N, C-alpha and C positions, 0 to 999 in steps of 0.2 A: 156093652159099651167098650169101644176099643181105647187103648191107652192114649192115642192121639186125641180122640174127642174129649177124654177126661182131662188131659193136660190143657188143651185149648179152652175148655170151659173154666179153667182157673184164671184166665186173664181178666174177665169182667170182675171177678171177686177182688183181685188185687187193686184194680183201679177204683172200685167202690170203697175199699177200706182206707184209702189215702185221706179222704176228707174227714173220716172219723179219727184218724191219727192226728191230723191237724187240730181238730177240736180238742182232743185229750191234751195235746201239747199246749194249746192256748190256756186251758183251764188250770194247768199245773205250773204255769210260769211264775206265779206269786210266791211259791215256796223257796225259801233260801237254801243254800247248800248246807249250811250248819244244821238246820231243821231237818233236812232230808237224811243227813248222816247220823244225827242223834236219835231220830225217830220221834221227835216231839212235834213235828209238823202235822197239820191237819190234812194235808194233801200228799198222796204218794208220788212225789215229783218225778224222779227219774226211773223208778222201777216199772211203772206201767207204760211209760213212753218207750223205753228201750225194749221192753217185752213185745210191744206191738211192732216196733221196727224189725225185731228178729223174726216175728211171724210173717210179716210182709216180705222180707227178704227170702225167707224159706218158701213161701208161696210163689214168689217171682221166680225162684230157681226151679221149682217143680213145673211151673208154666213154661219155662224156657225149654224144658226137655222135649216139648212137642217139636222143636225145630232141629233136634239132634238125631 
Protein backbone atom coordinates (compact mmCIF):
# COMPACT_ATOMS: atom_id res chain seq x y z
CA UNK A 1 0.00 0.00 0.00
CA UNK A 2 1.38 3.37 -0.93
CA UNK A 3 1.44 6.26 1.49
CA UNK A 4 -1.12 8.11 -0.62
CA UNK A 5 -3.65 5.29 -0.27
CA UNK A 6 -2.93 4.97 3.46
CA UNK A 7 -3.44 8.67 4.13
CA UNK A 8 -6.55 8.80 1.95
CA UNK A 9 -8.00 5.87 3.87
CA UNK A 10 -7.75 7.91 7.08
CA UNK A 11 -10.40 10.39 5.91
CA UNK A 12 -13.39 8.06 6.52
CA UNK A 13 -12.02 7.22 9.96
CA UNK A 14 -11.90 10.88 10.96
CA UNK A 15 -15.46 11.51 9.81
CA UNK A 16 -16.74 8.40 11.59
CA UNK A 17 -15.15 9.44 14.88
CA UNK A 18 -16.82 12.87 15.04
CA UNK A 19 -20.26 11.50 16.08
CA UNK A 20 -18.57 9.40 18.78
CA UNK A 21 -16.83 12.52 20.07
CA UNK A 22 -20.19 14.30 20.12
CA UNK A 23 -21.74 11.48 22.14
CA UNK A 24 -18.89 11.46 24.67
CA UNK A 25 -19.08 15.24 25.02
CA UNK A 26 -22.85 15.12 25.62
CA UNK A 27 -22.47 12.39 28.24
CA UNK A 28 -19.89 14.37 30.21
CA UNK A 29 -21.73 17.71 30.21
CA UNK A 30 -23.25 17.17 33.67
CA UNK A 31 -19.93 17.19 35.51
CA UNK A 32 -19.04 20.52 37.07
CA UNK A 33 -15.62 22.12 36.79
CA UNK A 34 -14.92 21.77 40.52
CA UNK A 35 -15.71 18.04 40.43
CA UNK A 36 -13.48 17.57 37.42
CA UNK A 37 -10.56 19.45 39.01
CA UNK A 38 -10.82 17.78 42.39
CA UNK A 39 -11.34 14.30 40.97
CA UNK A 40 -14.49 13.67 42.97
CA UNK A 41 -16.78 13.62 39.98
CA UNK A 42 -18.16 10.40 38.62
CA UNK A 43 -17.59 11.36 34.99
CA UNK A 44 -14.18 12.12 33.43
CA UNK A 45 -15.38 15.44 32.05
CA UNK A 46 -12.59 17.14 30.19
CA UNK A 47 -9.91 14.50 29.96
CA UNK A 48 -11.68 12.10 27.64
CA UNK A 49 -13.17 14.80 25.44
CA UNK A 50 -9.88 16.68 24.97
CA UNK A 51 -7.96 13.47 24.39
CA UNK A 52 -10.41 12.51 21.65
CA UNK A 53 -10.14 16.01 20.16
CA UNK A 54 -6.35 15.65 20.06
CA UNK A 55 -6.59 12.23 18.42
CA UNK A 56 -9.01 13.53 15.80
CA UNK A 57 -6.79 16.52 15.05
CA UNK A 58 -3.77 14.25 14.66
CA UNK A 59 -5.69 11.92 12.33
CA UNK A 60 -6.91 14.91 10.35
CA UNK A 61 -3.34 16.19 10.00
CA UNK A 62 -2.13 12.77 8.84
CA UNK A 63 -4.97 12.49 6.34
CA UNK A 64 -4.12 15.95 4.99
CA UNK A 65 -0.63 14.73 4.12
CA UNK A 66 -2.16 12.96 1.10
CA UNK A 67 -2.59 16.38 -0.51
CA UNK A 68 0.98 17.58 0.05
